N, CA, C and O atoms as a GROMACS GRO file, in nm:
protein
  480
    1MET      N    1   0.085  -0.116   0.000
    1MET     CA    2   0.000   0.000   0.000
    1MET      C    3   0.089   0.123   0.000
    1MET      O    4   0.186   0.131   0.076
    2ALA      N    5   0.057   0.216  -0.085
    2ALA     CA    6   0.140   0.335  -0.096
    2ALA      C    7   0.059   0.459  -0.063
    2ALA      O    8  -0.062   0.464  -0.085
    3GLN      N    9   0.127   0.558  -0.010
    3GLN     CA   10   0.062   0.685   0.017
    3GLN      C   11   0.129   0.788  -0.071
    3GLN      O   12   0.250   0.812  -0.060
    4SER      N   13   0.051   0.849  -0.159
    4SER     CA   14   0.107   0.948  -0.249
    4SER      C   15   0.039   1.081  -0.222
    4SER      O   16  -0.080   1.096  -0.249
    5GLY      N   17   0.111   1.175  -0.169
    5GLY     CA   18   0.053   1.304  -0.134
    5GLY      C   19  -0.052   1.283  -0.028
    5GLY      O   20  -0.025   1.226   0.078
    6ALA      N   21  -0.172   1.329  -0.056
    6ALA     CA   22  -0.280   1.317   0.041
    6ALA      C   23  -0.372   1.200   0.006
    6ALA      O   24  -0.485   1.194   0.053
    7MET      N   25  -0.323   1.106  -0.077
    7MET     CA   26  -0.407   0.994  -0.116
    7MET      C   27  -0.335   0.862  -0.084
    7MET      O   28  -0.216   0.847  -0.112
    8THR      N   29  -0.408   0.770  -0.026
    8THR     CA   30  -0.355   0.638   0.007
    8THR      C   31  -0.406   0.539  -0.096
    8THR      O   32  -0.526   0.532  -0.122
    9ALA      N   33  -0.316   0.461  -0.154
    9ALA     CA   34  -0.354   0.362  -0.255
    9ALA      C   35  -0.372   0.225  -0.191
    9ALA      O   36  -0.289   0.181  -0.112
   10LEU      N   37  -0.481   0.159  -0.227
   10LEU     CA   38  -0.505   0.023  -0.181
   10LEU      C   39  -0.420  -0.074  -0.262
   10LEU      O   40  -0.382  -0.043  -0.375
   11PRO      N   41  -0.389  -0.190  -0.206
   11PRO     CA   42  -0.311  -0.289  -0.280
   11PRO      C   43  -0.395  -0.361  -0.386
   11PRO      O   44  -0.517  -0.342  -0.392
   12ALA      N   45  -0.330  -0.441  -0.468
   12ALA     CA   46  -0.400  -0.513  -0.575
   12ALA      C   47  -0.496  -0.618  -0.521
   12ALA      O   48  -0.597  -0.648  -0.586
   13SER      N   49  -0.466  -0.675  -0.404
   13SER     CA   50  -0.553  -0.778  -0.347
   13SER      C   51  -0.609  -0.730  -0.213
   13SER      O   52  -0.536  -0.687  -0.124
   14LEU      N   53  -0.740  -0.737  -0.202
   14LEU     CA   54  -0.807  -0.700  -0.077
   14LEU      C   55  -0.914  -0.806  -0.048
   14LEU      O   56  -1.033  -0.786  -0.072
   15THR      N   57  -0.865  -0.919   0.004
   15THR     CA   58  -0.950  -1.033   0.036
   15THR      C   59  -0.939  -1.062   0.185
   15THR      O   60  -0.871  -0.990   0.258
   16LEU      N   61  -1.006  -1.166   0.229
   16LEU     CA   62  -1.005  -1.200   0.370
   16LEU      C   63  -0.863  -1.218   0.424
   16LEU      O   64  -0.833  -1.174   0.534
   17LYS      N   65  -0.776  -1.281   0.345
   17LYS     CA   66  -0.640  -1.304   0.393
   17LYS      C   67  -0.558  -1.176   0.401
   17LYS      O   68  -0.458  -1.171   0.474
   18ASP      N   69  -0.599  -1.072   0.329
   18ASP     CA   70  -0.525  -0.945   0.328
   18ASP      C   71  -0.585  -0.841   0.423
   18ASP      O   72  -0.518  -0.744   0.459
   19ALA      N   73  -0.708  -0.861   0.464
   19ALA     CA   74  -0.786  -0.757   0.531
   19ALA      C   75  -0.718  -0.699   0.655
   19ALA      O   76  -0.710  -0.577   0.669
   20GLN      N   77  -0.669  -0.782   0.744
   20GLN     CA   78  -0.613  -0.732   0.870
   20GLN      C   79  -0.490  -0.646   0.846
   20GLN      O   80  -0.476  -0.539   0.906
   21ALA      N   81  -0.400  -0.692   0.758
   21ALA     CA   82  -0.278  -0.615   0.729
   21ALA      C   83  -0.312  -0.484   0.658
   21ALA      O   84  -0.252  -0.380   0.687
   22VAL      N   85  -0.406  -0.489   0.565
   22VAL     CA   86  -0.446  -0.367   0.493
   22VAL      C   87  -0.509  -0.268   0.590
   22VAL      O   88  -0.481  -0.148   0.584
   23LEU      N   89  -0.595  -0.317   0.677
   23LEU     CA   90  -0.661  -0.229   0.774
   23LEU      C   91  -0.559  -0.162   0.866
   23LEU      O   92  -0.572  -0.043   0.895
   24GLU      N   93  -0.460  -0.237   0.911
   24GLU     CA   94  -0.357  -0.177   0.997
   24GLU      C   95  -0.279  -0.070   0.922
   24GLU      O   96  -0.248   0.035   0.978
   25SER      N   97  -0.248  -0.096   0.797
   25SER     CA   98  -0.178   0.003   0.717
   25SER      C   99  -0.265   0.128   0.695
   25SER      O  100  -0.214   0.241   0.695
   26LEU      N  101  -0.394   0.108   0.676
   26LEU     CA  102  -0.485   0.221   0.659
   26LEU      C  103  -0.497   0.302   0.788
   26LEU      O  104  -0.507   0.425   0.783
   27ARG      N  105  -0.497   0.236   0.902
   27ARG     CA  106  -0.498   0.308   1.031
   27ARG      C  107  -0.377   0.401   1.041
   27ARG      O  108  -0.390   0.517   1.080
   28GLN      N  109  -0.261   0.348   1.004
   28GLN     CA  110  -0.139   0.429   1.008
   28GLN      C  111  -0.148   0.545   0.908
   28GLN      O  112  -0.102   0.656   0.936
   29SER      N  113  -0.205   0.519   0.793
   29SER     CA  114  -0.221   0.624   0.692
   29SER      C  115  -0.311   0.736   0.742
   29SER      O  116  -0.280   0.854   0.724
   30LEU      N  117  -0.421   0.700   0.806
   30LEU     CA  118  -0.512   0.801   0.860
   30LEU      C  119  -0.442   0.886   0.966
   30LEU      O  120  -0.458   1.008   0.969
   31ALA      N  121  -0.366   0.821   1.052
   31ALA     CA  122  -0.296   0.893   1.159
   31ALA      C  123  -0.191   0.988   1.101
   31ALA      O  124  -0.168   1.096   1.156
   32ALA      N  125  -0.128   0.949   0.991
   32ALA     CA  126  -0.022   1.032   0.932
   32ALA      C  127  -0.076   1.143   0.841
   32ALA      O  128  -0.007   1.241   0.814
   33ASP      N  129  -0.199   1.127   0.796
   33ASP     CA  130  -0.259   1.222   0.702
   33ASP      C  131  -0.330   1.332   0.780
   33ASP      O  132  -0.390   1.306   0.885
   34SER      N  133  -0.324   1.451   0.730
   34SER     CA  134  -0.398   1.561   0.792
   34SER      C  135  -0.485   1.627   0.686
   34SER      O  136  -0.456   1.619   0.566
   35GLY      N  137  -0.587   1.689   0.730
   35GLY     CA  138  -0.678   1.754   0.637
   35GLY      C  139  -0.821   1.720   0.671
   35GLY      O  140  -0.849   1.643   0.762
   36ASP      N  141  -0.912   1.779   0.596
   36ASP     CA  142  -1.054   1.758   0.620
   36ASP      C  143  -1.104   1.626   0.565
   36ASP      O  144  -1.204   1.572   0.613
   37SER      N  145  -1.036   1.574   0.463
   37SER     CA  146  -1.081   1.448   0.404
   37SER      C  147  -0.965   1.350   0.395
   37SER      O  148  -0.848   1.388   0.390
   38TRP      N  149  -1.001   1.225   0.392
   38TRP     CA  150  -0.905   1.116   0.380
   38TRP      C  151  -0.937   1.046   0.249
   38TRP      O  152  -1.044   0.988   0.234
   39ARG      N  153  -0.844   1.052   0.154
   39ARG     CA  154  -0.867   0.996   0.021
   39ARG      C  155  -0.798   0.861   0.007
   39ARG      O  156  -0.680   0.846   0.036
   40ILE      N  157  -0.876   0.764  -0.037
   40ILE     CA  158  -0.825   0.629  -0.061
   40ILE      C  159  -0.847   0.596  -0.209
   40ILE      O  160  -0.959   0.602  -0.259
   41ASP      N  161  -0.738   0.563  -0.276
   41ASP     CA  162  -0.743   0.529  -0.419
   41ASP      C  163  -0.755   0.378  -0.433
   41ASP      O  164  -0.667   0.304  -0.390
   42ALA      N  165  -0.864   0.332  -0.493
   42ALA     CA  166  -0.889   0.189  -0.508
   42ALA      C  167  -0.860   0.139  -0.649
   42ALA      O  168  -0.896   0.026  -0.682
   43ALA      N  169  -0.795   0.219  -0.731
   43ALA     CA  170  -0.773   0.184  -0.871
   43ALA      C  171  -0.696   0.054  -0.890
   43ALA      O  172  -0.722  -0.020  -0.985
   44SER      N  173  -0.602   0.025  -0.802
   44SER     CA  174  -0.518  -0.093  -0.824
   44SER      C  175  -0.580  -0.223  -0.772
   44SER      O  176  -0.522  -0.330  -0.790
   45VAL      N  177  -0.697  -0.215  -0.709
   45VAL     CA  178  -0.760  -0.336  -0.654
   45VAL      C  179  -0.812  -0.422  -0.770
   45VAL      O  180  -0.902  -0.383  -0.843
   46ALA      N  181  -0.751  -0.540  -0.784
   46ALA     CA  182  -0.790  -0.632  -0.891
   46ALA      C  183  -0.857  -0.757  -0.834
   46ALA      O  184  -0.938  -0.820  -0.903
   47GLN      N  185  -0.825  -0.792  -0.712
   47GLN     CA  186  -0.883  -0.910  -0.648
   47GLN      C  187  -0.946  -0.867  -0.516
   47GLN      O  188  -0.879  -0.810  -0.430
   48LEU      N  189  -1.076  -0.894  -0.502
   48LEU     CA  190  -1.145  -0.854  -0.380
   48LEU      C  191  -1.259  -0.948  -0.349
   48LEU      O  192  -1.307  -1.021  -0.436
   49ASP      N  193  -1.300  -0.945  -0.225
   49ASP     CA  194  -1.420  -1.016  -0.182
   49ASP      C  195  -1.494  -0.925  -0.085
   49ASP      O  196  -1.461  -0.806  -0.075
   50THR      N  197  -1.591  -0.977  -0.015
   50THR     CA  198  -1.670  -0.892   0.073
   50THR      C  199  -1.588  -0.837   0.189
   50THR      O  200  -1.630  -0.741   0.254
   51SER      N  201  -1.473  -0.894   0.216
   51SER     CA  202  -1.384  -0.840   0.320
   51SER      C  203  -1.340  -0.699   0.283
   51SER      O  204  -1.314  -0.617   0.371
   52ALA      N  205  -1.330  -0.671   0.154
   52ALA     CA  206  -1.293  -0.536   0.111
   52ALA      C  207  -1.396  -0.435   0.161
   52ALA      O  208  -1.361  -0.325   0.203
   53LEU      N  209  -1.523  -0.473   0.155
   53LEU     CA  210  -1.628  -0.383   0.204
   53LEU      C  211  -1.616  -0.363   0.354
   53LEU      O  212  -1.635  -0.252   0.404
   54ALA      N  213  -1.585  -0.471   0.427
   54ALA     CA  214  -1.569  -0.460   0.572
   54ALA      C  215  -1.454  -0.365   0.605
   54ALA      O  216  -1.465  -0.285   0.698
   55VAL      N  217  -1.345  -0.375   0.531
   55VAL     CA  218  -1.230  -0.286   0.553
   55VAL      C  219  -1.270  -0.141   0.525
   55VAL      O  220  -1.237  -0.051   0.602
   56LEU      N  221  -1.339  -0.119   0.415
   56LEU     CA  222  -1.378   0.018   0.380
   56LEU      C  223  -1.481   0.075   0.477
   56LEU      O  224  -1.479   0.195   0.506
   57LEU      N  225  -1.571  -0.009   0.526
   57LEU     CA  226  -1.667   0.038   0.627
   57LEU      C  227  -1.596   0.076   0.756
   57LEU      O  228  -1.633   0.173   0.822
   58GLU      N  229  -1.494   0.000   0.793
   58GLU     CA  230  -1.416   0.035   0.911
   58GLU      C  231  -1.340   0.166   0.887
   58GLU      O  232  -1.325   0.247   0.978
   59CYS      N  233  -1.294   0.187   0.765
   59CYS     CA  234  -1.229   0.314   0.731
   59CYS      C  235  -1.327   0.430   0.745
   59CYS      O  236  -1.291   0.536   0.794
   60ALA      N  237  -1.451   0.409   0.703
   60ALA     CA  238  -1.553   0.513   0.717
   60ALA      C  239  -1.576   0.543   0.865
   60ALA      O  240  -1.591   0.660   0.903
   61ARG      N  241  -1.580   0.439   0.948
   61ARG     CA  242  -1.597   0.459   1.091
   61ARG      C  243  -1.478   0.534   1.151
   61ARG      O  244  -1.496   0.626   1.231
   62MET      N  245  -1.357   0.495   1.112
   62MET     CA  246  -1.237   0.562   1.164
   62MET      C  247  -1.233   0.708   1.121
   62MET      O  248  -1.198   0.796   1.199
   63ALA      N  249  -1.270   0.734   0.995
   63ALA     CA  250  -1.270   0.871   0.946
   63ALA      C  251  -1.372   0.956   1.022
   63ALA      O  252  -1.344   1.070   1.059
   64ALA      N  253  -1.490   0.900   1.046
   64ALA     CA  254  -1.593   0.973   1.120
   64ALA      C  255  -1.547   1.002   1.263
   64ALA      O  256  -1.571   1.111   1.315
   65ALA      N  257  -1.481   0.904   1.325
   65ALA     CA  258  -1.431   0.924   1.461
   65ALA      C  259  -1.325   1.034   1.465
   65ALA      O  260  -1.310   1.104   1.566
   66ALA      N  261  -1.252   1.050   1.355
   66ALA     CA  262  -1.149   1.154   1.346
   66ALA      C  263  -1.206   1.284   1.289
   66ALA      O  264  -1.132   1.380   1.263
   67ARG      N  265  -1.338   1.287   1.270
   67ARG     CA  266  -1.407   1.403   1.213
   67ARG      C  267  -1.351   1.441   1.076
   67ARG      O  268  -1.327   1.558   1.045
   68ARG      N  269  -1.332   1.336   0.996
   68ARG     CA  270  -1.282   1.354   0.860
   68ARG      C  271  -1.382   1.293   0.763
   68ARG      O  272  -1.463   1.207   0.801
   69ARG      N  273  -1.376   1.336   0.642
   69ARG     CA  274  -1.463   1.283   0.537
   69ARG      C  275  -1.383   1.180   0.457
   69ARG      O  276  -1.271   1.209   0.413
   70LEU      N  277  -1.438   1.062   0.439
   70LEU     CA  278  -1.373   0.957   0.361
   70LEU      C  279  -1.412   0.971   0.215
   70LEU      O  280  -1.530   0.983   0.182
   71GLU      N  281  -1.312   0.969   0.128
   71GLU     CA  282  -1.337   0.969  -0.016
   71GLU      C  283  -1.267   0.847  -0.075
   71GLU      O  284  -1.145   0.835  -0.067
   72ILE      N  285  -1.344   0.759  -0.133
   72ILE     CA  286  -1.288   0.643  -0.203
   72ILE      C  287  -1.297   0.675  -0.351
   72ILE      O  288  -1.406   0.690  -0.406
   73VAL      N  289  -1.182   0.684  -0.416
   73VAL     CA  290  -1.180   0.722  -0.556
   73VAL      C  291  -1.132   0.604  -0.642
   73VAL      O  292  -1.063   0.514  -0.594
   74ASN      N  293  -1.170   0.608  -0.767
   74ASN     CA  294  -1.129   0.508  -0.866
   74ASN      C  295  -1.167   0.365  -0.826
   74ASN      O  296  -1.091   0.271  -0.850
   75ALA      N  297  -1.282   0.350  -0.765
   75ALA     CA  298  -1.326   0.216  -0.724
   75ALA      C  299  -1.355   0.133  -0.848
   75ALA      O  300  -1.426   0.178  -0.938
   76PRO      N  301  -1.302   0.011  -0.852
   76PRO     CA  302  -1.334  -0.076  -0.966
   76PRO      C  303  -1.482  -0.110  -0.967
   76PRO      O  304  -1.549  -0.108  -0.864
   77ALA      N  305  -1.533  -0.141  -1.084
   77ALA     CA  306  -1.676  -0.170  -1.099
   77ALA      C  307  -1.720  -0.283  -1.007
   77ALA      O  308  -1.829  -0.276  -0.950
   78ARG      N  309  -1.638  -0.385  -0.992
   78ARG     CA  310  -1.677  -0.498  -0.906
   78ARG      C  311  -1.694  -0.453  -0.761
   78ARG      O  312  -1.783  -0.501  -0.691
   79MET      N  313  -1.610  -0.364  -0.716
   79MET     CA  314  -1.620  -0.313  -0.578
   79MET      C  315  -1.750  -0.234  -0.561
   79MET      O  316  -1.822  -0.251  -0.463
   80ALA      N  317  -1.778  -0.148  -0.657
   80ALA     CA  318  -1.901  -0.069  -0.651
   80ALA      C  319  -2.024  -0.159  -0.659
   80ALA      O  320  -2.123  -0.136  -0.591
   81ASP      N  321  -2.017  -0.263  -0.744
   81ASP     CA  322  -2.128  -0.357  -0.756
   81ASP      C  323  -2.152  -0.432  -0.624
   81ASP      O  324  -2.267  -0.447  -0.582
   82LEU      N  325  -2.045  -0.477  -0.560
   82LEU     CA  326  -2.059  -0.546  -0.431
   82LEU      C  327  -2.119  -0.453  -0.326
   82LEU      O  328  -2.207  -0.492  -0.250
   83ALA      N  329  -2.071  -0.330  -0.324
   83ALA     CA  330  -2.124  -0.233  -0.228
   83ALA      C  331  -2.272  -0.209  -0.252
   83ALA      O  332  -2.350  -0.198  -0.157
   84HIS      N  333  -2.312  -0.201  -0.378
   84HIS     CA  334  -2.453  -0.181  -0.411
   84HIS      C  335  -2.535  -0.304  -0.372
   84HIS      O  336  -2.644  -0.292  -0.317
   85LEU      N  337  -2.482  -0.423  -0.401
   85LEU     CA  338  -2.551  -0.547  -0.370
   85LEU      C  339  -2.578  -0.559  -0.220
   85LEU      O  340  -2.685  -0.605  -0.180
   86TYR      N  341  -2.482  -0.519  -0.138
   86TYR     CA  342  -2.496  -0.528   0.008
   86TYR      C  343  -2.560  -0.403   0.069
   86TYR      O  344  -2.579  -0.396   0.190
   87GLY      N  345  -2.593  -0.306  -0.014
   87GLY     CA  346  -2.663  -0.187   0.033
   87GLY      C  347  -2.578  -0.089   0.111
   87GLY      O  348  -2.630  -0.010   0.190
   88VAL      N  349  -2.447  -0.092   0.090
   88VAL     CA  350  -2.358  -0.001   0.162
   88VAL      C  351  -2.292   0.101   0.071
   88VAL      O  352  -2.202   0.174   0.113
   89ASP      N  353  -2.336   0.108  -0.054
   89ASP     CA  354  -2.276   0.202  -0.148
   89ASP      C  355  -2.292   0.346  -0.101
   89ASP      O  356  -2.201   0.427  -0.118
   90GLY      N  357  -2.405   0.379  -0.042
   90GLY     CA  358  -2.425   0.514   0.010
   90GLY      C  359  -2.334   0.545   0.128
   90GLY      O  360  -2.287   0.658   0.143
   91LEU      N  361  -2.309   0.446   0.212
   91LEU     CA  362  -2.220   0.465   0.326
   91LEU      C  363  -2.077   0.487   0.283
   91LEU      O  364  -1.999   0.554   0.351
   92LEU      N  365  -2.041   0.429   0.169
   92LEU     CA  366  -1.903   0.440   0.121
   92LEU      C  367  -1.888   0.548   0.014
   92LEU      O  368  -1.777   0.572  -0.035
   93GLY      N  369  -1.996   0.613  -0.021
   93GLY     CA  370  -1.989   0.723  -0.117
   93GLY      C  371  -1.982   0.679  -0.262
   93GLY      O  372  -1.946   0.759  -0.348
   94PHE      N  373  -2.015   0.554  -0.291
   94PHE     CA  374  -2.017   0.508  -0.429
   94PHE      C  375  -2.146   0.555  -0.495
   94PHE      O  376  -2.252   0.560  -0.430
   95GLU      N  377  -2.138   0.589  -0.619
   95GLU     CA  378  -2.258   0.620  -0.695
   95GLU      C  379  -2.334   0.491  -0.717
   95GLU      O  380  -2.274   0.388  -0.748
   96ALA      N  381  -2.464   0.496  -0.702
   96ALA     CA  382  -2.545   0.377  -0.729
   96ALA      C  383  -2.542   0.350  -0.879
   96ALA      O  384  -2.571   0.440  -0.959
   97PRO      N  385  -2.507   0.228  -0.918
   97PRO     CA  386  -2.502   0.199  -1.062
   97PRO      C  387  -2.641   0.205  -1.122
   97PRO      O  388  -2.741   0.175  -1.055
   98GLU      N  389  -2.647   0.244  -1.247
   98GLU     CA  390  -2.775   0.251  -1.316
   98GLU      C  391  -2.825   0.109  -1.338
   98GLU      O  392  -2.751   0.023  -1.384
   99PHE      N  393  -2.951   0.085  -1.304
   99PHE     CA  394  -3.009  -0.047  -1.322
   99PHE      C  395  -3.032  -0.071  -1.469
   99PHE      O  396  -3.099   0.008  -1.536
  100LYS      N  397  -2.978  -0.181  -1.520
  100LYS     CA  398  -2.997  -0.217  -1.660
  100LYS      C  399  -3.054  -0.358  -1.664
  100LYS      O  400  -2.981  -0.455  -1.643
  101PRO      N  401  -3.184  -0.372  -1.692
  101PRO     CA  402  -3.242  -0.505  -1.698
  101PRO      C  403  -3.190  -0.582  -1.818
  101PRO      O  404  -3.133  -0.524  -1.911
  102ALA      N  405  -3.210  -0.712  -1.816
  102ALA     CA  406  -3.171  -0.795  -1.930
  102ALA      C  407  -3.238  -0.741  -2.056
  102ALA      O  408  -3.345  -0.681  -2.048
  103ALA      N  409  -3.177  -0.762  -2.169
  103ALA     CA  410  -3.223  -0.704  -2.295
  103ALA      C  411  -3.367  -0.739  -2.328
  103ALA      O  412  -3.438  -0.658  -2.388
  104ASN      N  413  -3.412  -0.856  -2.290
  104ASN     CA  414  -3.547  -0.896  -2.328
  104ASN      C  415  -3.654  -0.854  -2.230
  104ASN      O  416  -3.773  -0.865  -2.260
  105VAL      N  417  -3.617  -0.806  -2.114
  105VAL     CA  418  -3.716  -0.767  -2.013
  105VAL      C  419  -3.783  -0.636  -2.055
  105VAL      O  420  -3.716  -0.536  -2.081
  106GLY      N  421  -3.912  -0.638  -2.062
  106GLY     CA  422  -3.988  -0.517  -2.093
  106GLY      C  423  -3.992  -0.481  -2.240
  106GLY      O  424  -4.055  -0.382  -2.276
  107GLU      N  425  -3.926  -0.559  -2.325
  107GLU     CA  426  -3.927  -0.526  -2.467
  107GLU      C  427  -4.045  -0.589  -2.540
  107GLU      O  428  -4.085  -0.542  -2.646
  108SER      N  429  -4.100  -0.695  -2.483
  108SER     CA  430  -4.213  -0.763  -2.547
  108SER      C  431  -4.341  -0.690  -2.517
  108SER      O  432  -4.364  -0.644  -2.405
  109GLN      N  433  -4.422  -0.678  -2.615
  109GLN     CA  434  -4.554  -0.622  -2.600
  109GLN      C  435  -4.653  -0.738  -2.599
  109GLN      O  436  -4.628  -0.840  -2.662
  110PRO      N  437  -4.766  -0.724  -2.528
  110PRO     CA  438  -4.862  -0.835  -2.522
  110PRO      C  439  -4.899  -0.889  -2.659
  110PRO      O  440  -4.917  -1.010  -2.675
  111LYS      N  441  -4.912  -0.802  -2.758
  111LYS     CA  442  -4.949  -0.850  -2.892
  111LYS      C  443  -4.837  -0.931  -2.956
  111LYS      O  444  -4.862  -1.009  -3.048
  112ASP      N  445  -4.714  -0.913  -2.909
  112ASP     CA  446  -4.600  -0.986  -2.966
  112ASP      C  447  -4.583  -1.125  -2.904
  112ASP      O  448  -4.509  -1.208  -2.957
  113ILE      N  449  -4.650  -1.149  -2.794
  113ILE     CA  450  -4.633  -1.277  -2.725
  113ILE      C  451  -4.728  -1.378  -2.789
  113ILE      O  452  -4.850  -1.358  -2.788
  114PRO      N  453  -4.673  -1.485  -2.844
  114PRO     CA  454  -4.760  -1.582  -2.909
  114PRO      C  455  -4.848  -1.654  -2.808
  114PRO      O  456  -4.808  -1.678  -2.694
  115THR      N  457  -4.965  -1.686  -2.850
  115THR     CA  458  -5.055  -1.764  -2.766
  115THR      C  459  -5.055  -1.907  -2.812
  115THR      O  460  -5.044  -1.935  -2.932
  116VAL      N  461  -5.066  -1.995  -2.720
  116VAL     CA  462  -5.067  -2.137  -2.750
  116VAL      C  463  -5.203  -2.191  -2.710
  116VAL      O  464  -5.244  -2.178  -2.594
  117PRO      N  465  -5.273  -2.251  -2.804
  117PRO     CA  466  -5.406  -2.304  -2.768
  117PRO      C  467  -5.389  -2.421  -2.670
  117PRO      O  468  -5.295  -2.499  -2.680
  118ILE      N  469  -5.480  -2.430  -2.579
  118ILE     CA  470  -5.479  -2.540  -2.482
  118ILE      C  471  -5.572  -2.648  -2.534
  118ILE      O  472  -5.690  -2.625  -2.559
  119LEU      N  473  -5.516  -2.765  -2.549
  119LEU     CA  474  -5.595  -2.878  -2.598
  119LEU      C  475  -5.662  -2.947  -2.482
  119LEU      O  476  -5.599  -2.971  -2.379
  120ARG      N  477  -5.787  -2.980  -2.498
  120ARG     CA  478  -5.859  -3.052  -2.392
  120ARG      C  479  -5.907  -3.184  -2.441
  120ARG      O  480  -5.970  -3.259  -2.366
   0.00000   0.00000   0.00000
């Protein structure tokens, strides 16, 4: 994990096996950083699971306790999707993804649906 200026970069892997070490590094980053907001760059995260959300939620809690605003930038789509799926995207500041139904949902009109006679 690297800290560049006022932004802390997450590592490429943020899974259950990485969570404790990443969280400890993030604690140190928050303590060393000053300012009104704490910026975390998630661009390099390529491997993640729900533990990533737990780590980021703890970061949100730590930032709030320090009276700082947490900004997670460059979140990969999978991270944002997981956050949305678990209903924590608003807590982490992710934009809610636009809902896109499957291509065939809602495209059929009743007149287009064939009817099948029922044989008795």
